[in-house]
Residue, then its C-alpha position, 0 to 999 in steps of 0.5 A: x162219780x169217779x167212774x163217770x169222769x174216768x169214762x168221759x176221760x177215756x172217751x175223749x182220749x180215744x177220740x183224740x187218738x183216732x183222729x190223730x190230730x195234735x195240730x189244727x190244719x187250716x187254710x195255711x197248713x198246720x198251727x199249734x192247737x190253742x187248747x190243752x191236748x191229752x196224749x193218750x198213753x197205754x197206762x196213763x195219759x199226759x196233758x200238754x199245752x202248746x201255748x204254755x210252752x210257746x209263751x215260755x219261749x220253747x220253739x217248735x223245733x225243740x220237740x218236733x224234728x225231721x228224720x235227721x233230728x234237725x229241728x223243724x221251723x214254724x214255717x216247716x210245720x206251717x207248710x205241712x198238710x197233715x199232722x201225721x208227720x209230727x206224731x212221734x210214732x211215725x218214726x219212734x216205733x219198733x223200726x227206730x234204730x235206737x232201742x231206747x227210743x222206739x216208743x212215743x213214751x220213751x221219746x216223750x220221757x227222754x225229751x220232756x223230762x230232760x227239758x223240764x230239768x234243764x229249764x228255759x231262761x232259768x225256769x224249770x218245769x214240773x218233774x213229778x209224774x202226776x204233774x203231767x200225767x192225768x190221774 
């Protein structure tokens, strides 16, 4: 039974990875997905819910930024036609200037873990690996 669930998870992760969409594109551009997404990783994938974070008051620009590290606004993101521009790997790759942030994993860990420790309005996020990473 465990193997079946692992296979299902792997197939879902692979389909998300190949579609490359973490945001849904509508007639008015991009909007945050309502369903929890799975961010495929080399060893372990992570779960992420945009609605949970938005309801806590986390702005899109706290995670999504431009090449000059300026926060993207909801309007900036809404004007985009492709979610590829929002993918960490579009900048965080072997060409990125900071060797400590050359992979999406490094970028996620740096941004997410720090934010979860600092918290929002006095509420901190989960900090154990298994709180975000799928078993």
